[in-house]
N, C-alpha and C positions, 0 to 999 in steps of 0.2 A: 536547481530542485527542480523545477517542470522538467528538465529533460529525466530525472530519476524517476517520477511519478508516470513520463510517458514511457519509459524502456519497461518499468515493472507493468504498466497496460498492455503495450505493444508487442511485448516478445512472445507471447503465448496465445495470439489469434487462432492457431490451430490446434489448440489443447483438446483434450478429451474432455468427455462429459464428466462432470465431477460431480458429487451430491451437492444436494442443496444445502447450504450454509448460510441463512441469514447473521447478518451483523452488520455494524455499523460500517466497515471497509468495503463489504459488499454493495451496500445501499450507495455510500459516496461514489464508490467505482461506475455503478450504474446510471446514476445521477449525472455524471461529471459531462456524459455527451459526448464521448471521444470515440470515433467509429471502432476503434479497436476494443472496446469495453464489451464486448458478449457476456452474457448472463454466465457461460461455462468458464470464462475467463477470471470476472469478477468473483465466481463462487472460490474458483481455484486459489486467487489472491487472498480471499477472507480464511481460507482452511489455512494456508500456510501464515497467515498474521495470527489465528488462533493459537498456533504452536511456539510463536516467535515473540510475540509482543503483549503484554498484559493487558487486562481489559481498559483501564485508564489508559494506557497508550495507544490503543487502536482508536478509542474515543478522540484523542489529540491527534493522530494521525489522519484518521478520517476527515478531520475540518482542513487540512492541507490540499484535500481535492479541490476545494471552493476556494481556498488562498494560499497560494503557493508562496506567497511572500512571508507567511507566517511559517512557513518551513524554513526558510532561508533564514529568519530571526533566530529560530531553534538551532541551526546549522553554526550561525554565527556567534551565539552567546557565548558569554566565559561562564556561566552557572556548569557546575560539575554534574547537574541530573539532565541538562539539555545536552551536554556532550554525550554522557551516557545514552539518552535515548535516542540521539541520531547515530550513534554507533549501533544500537540495536536495530533501528530504522535499515541503515545499510545493509547492515547482515541479512534482515529481512527480505529487503530489496533482492540481495544477489540469490536467496534462497527461492523468493517467488519467479525470478527469471530463470533458474536451473528446473524448477519444480512445474511450471505452468506452460508446458510447451505443447 
C-alpha cells in the first residue's frame, strides 16, 4: 500500500501547474512530508480524486496518507464495500499517475 501512495505522489514531480483545488487529498498529500509532494502534484492528485472518488471515499483515502496500515486493512477486507473502494482507489491511482506528470 505504501508503494501505491508513493507512486501516486512521486510519478508527477515535474507536473505542470494545476489550478488550486483545496481538498482532503491535497491537504493529506502536503502534510505527508514526502519530498515529491509538491503543491502542484498534490493539487493535481486532488483534481483526479474529485473526478474519481466520492466525497466520503476521498475522506477515507486521505486518512491512508497518515496510516498506510488502514489502507492495507481495507485492501485485505472481505467486505464488498471495501473491495469496491479498493478497486476505485486503484483506478484513481492509475489515473493520477497518468494525469499528473
